[in-house]
N, C-alpha and C positions, 0 to 999 in steps of 0.2 A: 504494500499499499503506500509505505514511505517513496518508493521509486517511481511509482506512479504520480504521485503529487508534484515530486520535484519535475518530474517530465512536463506535467502541465503546466507547472510554473515558467519551467523555462519556456515554453512555447507562447506562454502567454507574454512571458517579458520578451520574447524577442518580436512578437505581434507590435508593442507597445515601441519597443525601441526604432524599430522600421516606420514607425509613422513620425519619428523624430526630425527626418529629411525634408519637410516641410512642403508636402506634393502641392501641385496647381490644383487649382478648384474650378473647376467649368460648370454652371447651373443652367440649363436651359429651361425654359417655361414656357411651355408653348399655351394658345390663347382658344380655350373651346375644344380641344381636339379630344374626337369620345374614343373610348375604348377598342371600337371595332373599327378604327381610322387608318390603322397601319398595316403593314405586309405582315410584320412580326407578330402581329395579332390576330391572323387570320384571315384580311381584307385581301381577295384577291384580284379584285380590281384596279387596287392604286399601284402606283410605281414609288417607292421610298427604299431605294438601295441603301441609303446612307445610314439610315433609322435600321433596317432590319441588319448592316452589318454591325452595326454599335450592339445590338441585342445578340447576335452572334459572338462576340467578341466580350461581353461582360456579362449581367444578368438581366432577364427580363421576369418583370412583378407580374404577379396574377391579382395579388389583392392589397393593391396599393390603394390608398383614398386620402382625399382631401376633406377638410372636416366642414365646410360649408362649398356652395354651388353658385356663387357670384364673384365677379373678377376680383372686386375691392377686397372684399373681406377674405378673400384666397391669399392675396398677395400680402396681406397685414399679418397671417398667421403664418405662413411659410416663412418669411423675413425675419418675426420674432421666436419661432417655435412654440409660440402660446396660441392658446384660443381666443377668438374673440370675444369672449366673454371676459376674457383677462386683460388682452391689450386694447381695449376700448374702441375697435375699430370694427363695428357693426352692421354696417350698412353703404350699399354701393352708392357711390361717389354719382352726385348729379354733375350737371355743365359747371355750374359757377364755383361747386369745391372741388373739381378736378383741378379748376384754374386757379382758384385764389384761397383753397380750404387748408384747415390745418390736417386733417384726414387722421392720419395714424398718430397717437397723440405723442409729443416730441418725449416725453418719458420713459418710452419704448426704446430698447437698445436693439437695431437688426443687426444683421450676419456680417457686414462688410467692418462695422465698429471693432467686431470683437477681432477679427482677422487683421483688420489695420494696425489692431495693438501689437498684434505679433508678427507684424513686418510685413505685411502682403501690401503689395499695390493692386488698388481695387477698382473697378469699373462695372457700371450699369450700360447697357444699351438695348432701348427698346420702350416698352409700355411700362410706366411709373403707376399712374391710378390710384395713389394712395394719398394724394396732397400735395399739393405745390406752393402752399403760403411760405414767407421767410421763416425758414428753420424745418421746412418739410421737405423741403426739396432733396435730390440724391446727391449731391455736392456738399450738403449740410447735414446728411447722416452716414457718414464714412466713405462713400465713394469718391476716389480722387477725380474720376472722370464720367461724366455722363453724355450719352447723344441718344436721345429719344423723344416721346412724347408724353406729355402730361396725363391726357384724357385717355380715352379705351379705344374704339373701335374708329379709328382715324381710316380717311382715305390712303388706300396704299400707295398711289402715284402722287397726288395734291397734298398729302400731308395735312389735310383740314380736318376740322373736329367741331359742328355747330357754325360754320361759318367763320371759324377763326383758324391762321395759321397754327398749327401745333407741334413744332420739329423743335426741339431745343439742343444746343451744347451748353453743357455746365447750367448757367441757371438765365442764360440769353437766348432770344428767339436765333435760330441758326438755318437758314435756306438753303434745301438743297434738290437737286433733281433725282428720281429714280424710284424705282420701288423699293418700299420702306423695308423687308426682310434684307435686301440685299444690299442696304445703306446700314443695317444694325450688322450683320454677318460682317462685311468690311470693315467695319469701326473696330469689332472684336476680333478679326485676324490679325489686324495693324496692331493693336496694343498688345496680343499675344506676344508677335514679333521684338517687339520694342522691350517689353518687359524681361525676356528669354534673354536679348543682347545685354540687358542690364545684369542680368543673373538674380533678378528677384522674383520672391514666389507670387504668384499672382492669383486672385479670384475675378471670375467673370460671372458676373450676373445678365444673363441674356434672356430678356422675357419678350420673345416673339409678340405682334400683336396679331398672329396669324394662327388658325385660321378664322378668328372672329369676321363672322359678317358686317360688311359695310351696310351700314343704314340709311335710308332716302336722305338726312337731313345731313349728312356728309358726302353725298352727290351732286356736282354739278348741277344747277337748274336746267330740268326737259332732259338731265340723264338717268337711266332705270336701274335701280341696285341690283347689283351683280357679284358673285364672287370675282374677285380679282387676283389674276396671275400675271407674270411676264409672259410674253411669247415663247421663251423658251420651254416654260411648264407644260405649254398646249403642244408644242413639237415634240416633247416625249413620249406622248401618244398617238402623233400623226395627226393632230388635230388642227382646225384654224381658229387662231386667237378670238375669230368673231363667233366663236361657238356660241350656241345661246342654250342650250341644255345646262340646266342649273347641277345637276351631276356630274356631269364631265367639267363643269368651270371649278366647282369643288375639289374635285381630284387635283386637278391642277395647281389649287391654291395649295394643296397638303405635299403634292410633289416639288413646288417651289420653296415650301418650306423644308422638306428632305434635302433639296438642293445646297441652301443656305446652311444648314448642320454640318453637311459635309464639307462645307468651305471653310467652316472654322475647325472642323476636326482635321481637315489637310493645315491650316496652318498651326496645329499643335505637331503634324509630323515632320513639317519643314523647318520648326524650330526646336526639332528634335526633344520635344517636349510629353512627346504619346506616354513614355514607361512612366512617367511622374506626374501624371495628370489625373486626377480623380472627375471624372465626366459623370454630369447626372442629367437626365431628360425626362420630364415630367409633363402633364398637362396641368393647368390649372381649376379645371372642372371638366364634364363633362359635355357633350355638345347641347346646343340650344337647339330644339326642336320644332321651335313656334312657327306656324306657316310665313310670318315675316321675315323668317331666319332661313329658308331653305328645308323645309318640312320632308322628310324622307329622303334627304341627303347624304346630313353628315349620320355615320353609324356609332350606339353605344354596344354593339355586338348583340350578345345573349340577352343584354341588361335590361330592365326595367325603364323607360322615360329617360329622360336627360335633364339638365339642369334649366332654369334653377327647381330643384325638388331635392330630395335627402334618399329616393330610390336608387339603387345600383349604378343607374345611367347616368345620375348627376354627379356623383361622388368617387364610384370606382375609376380611375384614370390608368391610364399607360404610363408605365415606369420603367426605364432602363439605367443600368448603372454601368460605369467600365472605368476600373483600374488595375492594368497590368501588373501581373505577380502576386497581388490581393484578391481580387475577384475573379473566381472560375471564370473561363472562357464558357460560352453557350452554356450557363445555367440558369436554370429557372427558380424563382421563389415564390412559393405560395404562402407565404407567413405575411399575415395582417399588419402593414405597416402605413403610415401616415406621413403626408407632406410637414408636418411639424418636426418629424424626425431630421430634417435636416440641417439645422442648427447644430443640434448638439453633435450631429455627424462630422459637420465641416469643422467645428471647434475641435473635436479631438483629432481628428485628421491632421489640424496645423497644428497640434499642439499649444492651442491657445487658452488662455484664463478662463474657467469654468465662471458662468454666469450666477455667482452665488446669492446675488441680489435681487433675482427674479426667479419664482417657480416655471419651470417649463413644464409644459405637456408632452413637448416630444421626448422620445429616448434614443439613444444613440443607436443606428440600424446596424452601423459598420459587422459588429459580431454575427449579425444575421445574413449578411450579403455577403460576407467573406469568409465564414466558415460555418453556413448553414446552421447557425443559433435558432433557436426559437424564435417566435415573436416577442418583444420586448414590453408588448402592451396586452395585460390582461382584458382589457377593454378599449375600445373606442366609440367616444362621443361626437355628435354631430348635430347642428344647429343652424338654421336660417329663417330667419324672423320668428314666426310662432310654431314653425314645423321643428321637431327634435328625433333624435334616434338613436341607439346605442348596439354596437355589436360586440357579443362576447362568445369567440369560439365561432360554431356557425349560425349561431342564432342573431337575428337582427329585430329589434323592436322598434317602431317609429308610429308618429301622429303628423301626418303631414299638415293639421292646422290644431289651434285649440280646441277645437270645437268638434274634431274628428275622433272616431272611435280610434283604441291601439290598433297596431298592425303585427303581427308577429310571422316572421318566416325562416324557415332553416334552409340557409343559402348552399348547404351540401346537396341538399336533394331538391332546393325547387330557387336556384341561381336567380331566375327570371322573375322572382316576387308575384307568382301568379296565384299562390294558396294560402290566403291567412288563417293561421292555426289559432288566432287570439282565444277564438271559442273554445277549443280543444284543450287548450292547455294556460289556463287561467293563472297556475301558481308561478310558470316563468313570466307571464305578462306583469304580475304585480313586483315580483322580484325585480326583475329588468327597471320596472317603471319607478320603484322604489330606489334604484340605483340612478337613474336620470335625477331623480329628485335630490339626492344628496350631493349628485355632481353639480348641480346648478348653484346648491347652497356653498359649494366650496369655491366654485368662479365667483360666487357675488360677493363672498367676503376677502377673495384678493384682487377683485376687480381694480384697473385702473378706469378712473372715469372717465367715459365719453365725452370726447370733445362735442360739444354743440356748436355746431355749424353756423358763422355768422358771418356772411359775405365781404371779403375783402375787396372794396373796388378798387379797379386801377386809378391810378393820379391822371386826372386829365391834361 
């Protein structure tokens, strides 16, 4: 027994020693990408060679969740490692809030702040969507550099949001031409090259605005809203860029996203950083399936509904991780994991100081991804407005609104949530409902006070 313990201790120590080299970290956050939208998740129509290869070179997660299914709240949660009820960002920001609101309370500490303290160069390229008031902007919250949009579903080509140009470098408007995904990928690639030459570890947060649908308010007057992709994405299928079929246009958007992911991964290779970079690719929530957002075009696979809801299609998302020499290539993780786990995982990988002043809801998922350890979560909790849910093992209890009855599903036998077991298993319903109540009390006791929005009008 003593020799076994010594062997285990030596292995554990060696694993942690290997983390001391401070790997680079590349975190790619897709926007409304469904569980069934990628080739590596079973979609036979789409062309996603770069993401499929990323899955083959790392681990593909089957039970990876976001704790809510709306863009703003998801982003606040992943960057803090804390549930929205704790971090105080509880709702989707509206137009003026995106432009001039505080959004995520300033008392919250986010990923780049911890990594910057550990010596990392940090950058964000893409969709911010968590407040752009003074003190809320990326370069004021731990990022050395920022190129992206304040808001959400900007026009991919004109970069406008509700009639205003919305592309910024740092804190200033920055006019550029080109497809937004191309601009963000190119900026990330250049940053990687520059920091590699400086021999400094880097953290890149790359929140693409793709494949989010572009609403009518962000289209030029008289133009019909449609999925937006560059010509080369249509050419990959042999289609004309003037294609009108929504499904084909959506597939082109995803292929353009895949192409830009490939550009950034190639930049790692060119800089000689492939072996020393932890790459994470996930979606901020499931696909929006409303009629105004391409009904029947996006895919949640076998899972029910999409965003915004707490059914599996809204909160179970694609998640890929690659870390050569640490994560076994071609592996599949069926462990229950959460986007809240990214912050503690990144902090651990970087050897950064633990966040002792904040309760984290995320858990370090690296042992699960690298050594097939069990899920670090006994339970996962979800909330969106009045909707709440809990997953414990294969059981999931949810209530879509405060007036609705409880719904209980066994995800092992019923992953599509077709058979409500609440009437058949009242003891499980009561037990899990009590757990939700206790969790909400715990959240309330430790919550950051939500920042109430007050419009900060621009100076005339």
